[in-house]
VEXDREN-2710 file (C-alpha; in Angstrom, 1 decimal):
% VEXDREN-2710
k/r/px/py/pz
1/UNK/22.9/-0.8/-3.4
2/UNK/21.0/-3.3/-5.6
3/UNK/20.7/-5.7/-2.6
4/UNK/19.2/-2.9/-0.4
5/UNK/16.6/-2.2/-3.1
6/UNK/15.8/-5.9/-3.4
7/UNK/15.3/-6.2/0.3
8/UNK/13.1/-3.2/0.5
9/UNK/11.0/-4.3/-2.4
10/UNK/10.7/-7.7/-0.8
11/UNK/9.4/-6.1/2.4
12/UNK/6.8/-4.1/0.4
13/UNK/5.6/-7.2/-1.3
14/UNK/5.5/-9.1/2.0
15/UNK/3.5/-6.3/3.6
16/UNK/1.0/-6.4/0.7
17/UNK/0.7/-10.2/1.1
18/UNK/-0.2/-9.7/4.8
19/UNK/-2.8/-7.0/3.8
20/UNK/-4.4/-8.8/1.0
21/UNK/-4.2/-12.5/1.9
22/UNK/-4.0/-12.5/5.7
23/UNK/-6.2/-9.5/6.3
24/UNK/-3.7/-8.1/8.8
25/UNK/-4.8/-4.8/10.3
26/UNK/-1.3/-4.2/11.5
27/UNK/0.0/-4.5/7.9
28/UNK/-2.7/-2.1/6.7
29/UNK/-1.5/0.5/9.2
30/UNK/2.1/0.0/8.3
31/UNK/1.2/0.6/4.7
32/UNK/-0.7/3.7/5.6
33/UNK/2.1/5.2/7.6
34/UNK/4.7/4.4/4.9
35/UNK/2.5/5.8/2.1
36/UNK/1.9/8.9/4.2
37/UNK/5.6/9.4/4.7
38/UNK/6.2/8.8/1.0
39/UNK/3.5/11.4/0.0
40/UNK/4.9/13.9/2.4
41/UNK/8.4/13.4/1.0
42/UNK/7.4/13.6/-2.7
43/UNK/7.5/17.4/-3.0
44/UNK/11.1/17.5/-1.7
45/UNK/12.5/15.5/-4.6
46/UNK/10.2/16.7/-7.4
47/UNK/12.3/19.7/-8.6
48/UNK/15.5/17.7/-9.0
49/UNK/13.8/15.3/-11.5
50/UNK/13.2/15.5/-15.2
51/UNK/9.6/16.4/-16.1
52/UNK/8.5/12.9/-17.1
53/UNK/9.8/11.4/-13.8
54/UNK/8.1/14.2/-11.9
55/UNK/4.8/13.4/-13.5
56/UNK/5.2/9.7/-12.9
57/UNK/6.0/10.4/-9.2
58/UNK/2.9/12.5/-8.8
59/UNK/0.8/9.8/-10.5
60/UNK/2.2/7.1/-8.2
61/UNK/1.6/9.3/-5.1
62/UNK/-2.0/9.9/-6.2
63/UNK/-2.6/6.1/-6.8
64/UNK/-1.1/5.4/-3.3
65/UNK/-3.5/7.9/-1.7
66/UNK/-6.4/6.2/-3.5
67/UNK/-5.3/2.8/-2.2
68/UNK/-5.3/4.2/1.4
69/UNK/-8.8/5.6/0.9
70/UNK/-10.0/2.2/-0.4
71/UNK/-8.4/0.4/2.5
72/UNK/-10.5/2.4/5.0
73/UNK/-13.9/2.1/3.4
74/UNK/-16.7/0.6/5.6
75/UNK/-16.8/-2.6/3.6
76/UNK/-13.0/-3.0/3.9
77/UNK/-13.1/-2.3/7.6
78/UNK/-15.7/-5.1/8.0
79/UNK/-13.5/-7.4/5.9
80/UNK/-10.5/-6.7/8.2
81/UNK/-12.6/-7.1/11.3
82/UNK/-13.7/-10.6/10.1
83/UNK/-10.1/-11.5/9.2
84/UNK/-11.0/-11.8/5.5
85/UNK/-13.4/-14.7/6.2
86/UNK/-17.1/-14.9/5.4
87/UNK/-19.3/-13.5/2.7
88/UNK/-18.7/-13.3/-1.0
89/UNK/-15.3/-11.6/-0.4
90/UNK/-14.0/-14.6/1.5
91/UNK/-10.2/-14.8/1.0
92/UNK/-10.3/-18.6/1.6
93/UNK/-11.6/-18.8/-2.0
94/UNK/-8.1/-18.5/-3.3
95/UNK/-6.6/-21.3/-1.3
END
């Protein structure tokens, strides 16, 4: 079970790498779909949790929705269109 969790966590980190450092539009959409599914599934597990875990789950879902909104702002769309290159937000700065 621990190995499965490790692999899934690795895939999430890899996806975020492609979103943030490679400006991959495909990775952005994969993150959007996975977050949408996670938010839709959140209510099904809430009532089986202790109160503090329920609150934490709701906070995490809210933060995930905010990240999706930020990933689709006009400035962000332009950044993905340019492949993360150009302007003051050039991702090549970190290399």
